[in-house]
C-alpha positions in Angstrom: 68.7 157.2 112.9 70.0 155.4 116.1 69.8 151.8 116.5 67.8 150.4 119.5 69.7 148.3 122.1 67.6 146.1 124.2 69.9 145.8 127.4 69.9 144.9 130.8 72.4 147.2 132.7 73.6 144.2 134.9 74.7 142.3 132.1 78.4 142.5 131.4 77.7 141.2 127.6 75.5 144.3 127.1 78.0 146.7 128.5 80.8 145.1 126.0 78.3 145.6 123.3 77.6 149.2 124.1 81.4 149.6 124.2 81.7 148.6 120.9 79.0 151.0 119.7 80.3 153.8 121.4 84.0 153.2 120.3 82.9 153.0 116.4 80.4 156.1 116.9 76.8 154.3 116.2 73.8 156.4 117.6 72.1 154.1 119.7 69.2 154.2 122.2 69.0 152.0 125.3 65.7 150.1 126.0 65.7 148.4 129.4 65.0 144.8 128.6 63.4 143.9 131.7 61.2 146.8 132.0 60.1 147.3 128.2 60.7 143.8 126.6 60.5 143.6 122.7 57.5 143.6 121.4 55.8 140.0 119.8 56.6 141.7 116.5 59.8 142.4 117.1 60.3 139.0 118.6 58.9 137.2 115.6 61.2 139.3 113.4 64.1 138.0 115.6 63.0 134.9 115.0 63.3 135.1 111.0 66.9 135.9 111.3 67.5 133.6 114.3 65.9 130.7 112.9 65.3 128.5 116.0 63.0 129.7 118.9 65.8 128.3 121.4 68.3 131.1 120.3 66.0 133.7 121.6 65.9 132.3 125.4 68.6 133.4 127.7 69.3 129.8 129.0 71.6 130.5 131.4 69.0 132.8 133.4 68.1 132.1 136.5 64.1 132.7 135.4 64.8 130.2 132.9 65.5 127.5 135.1 63.2 128.4 137.6 60.3 128.5 135.3 61.2 125.2 133.9 61.7 126.9 130.3 63.8 124.5 128.6 61.2 121.6 129.5 58.4 123.7 128.4 59.9 124.9 125.4 59.3 121.1 123.9 55.5 121.3 123.8 55.1 124.9 123.6 53.9 126.5 120.6 55.9 129.5 118.7 53.1 131.8 119.9 52.9 130.7 123.1 56.9 131.2 123.2 56.9 134.5 122.1 53.9 135.7 124.2 56.3 134.6 127.3 59.3 136.4 125.7 57.1 139.6 125.4 56.1 139.2 129.1 59.8 138.3 130.5 62.4 140.3 129.6 64.9 138.4 131.6 64.1 135.1 129.4 65.4 137.1 126.3 69.3 136.5 125.2 70.8 139.8 125.3 71.7 142.3 124.1 69.0 142.1 121.4 69.0 144.2 118.3 67.0 144.2 115.4 68.2 145.6 112.1 66.8 146.3 108.6 69.2 143.0 107.4 69.7 141.1 110.1 69.2 140.5 114.1 71.8 140.3 116.7 71.5 138.2 119.8 74.0 138.4 122.4 77.6 139.9 121.5 79.6 138.2 119.0 82.6 140.8 117.7 82.6 139.4 114.6 79.2 139.4 114.0 78.9 142.9 115.3 81.6 144.2 113.1 80.1 142.7 110.1 76.7 144.4 111.3 77.8 147.7 111.9 80.7 147.8 108.9 78.4 149.9 106.8 76.7 152.0 109.2 77.8 155.4 110.7 
């Protein structure tokens, strides 16, 4: 079974993550995060791992700043925030990977090593 990696082709962090998986022989399927963002259910599952709604957002992205999400997030409900993320893949921190026992947002080599230690 392969891992689903939501990524953006122009993202250097995503390229590092895919290179990491390639080097370890991990099977994965690429999902373009802009064209096919994670579903609300996937985002809610990730939130369970991340613990903080703000961690799901790509706070350094242009769209985040253009929409003023940082300020709006203070009064936004969880459902409203997840709906917004599910409609705008560029707002989501990437790469985005959901596993059975954890969620990976962004690329931290130590976190990814731990996550894929026991996987083929």
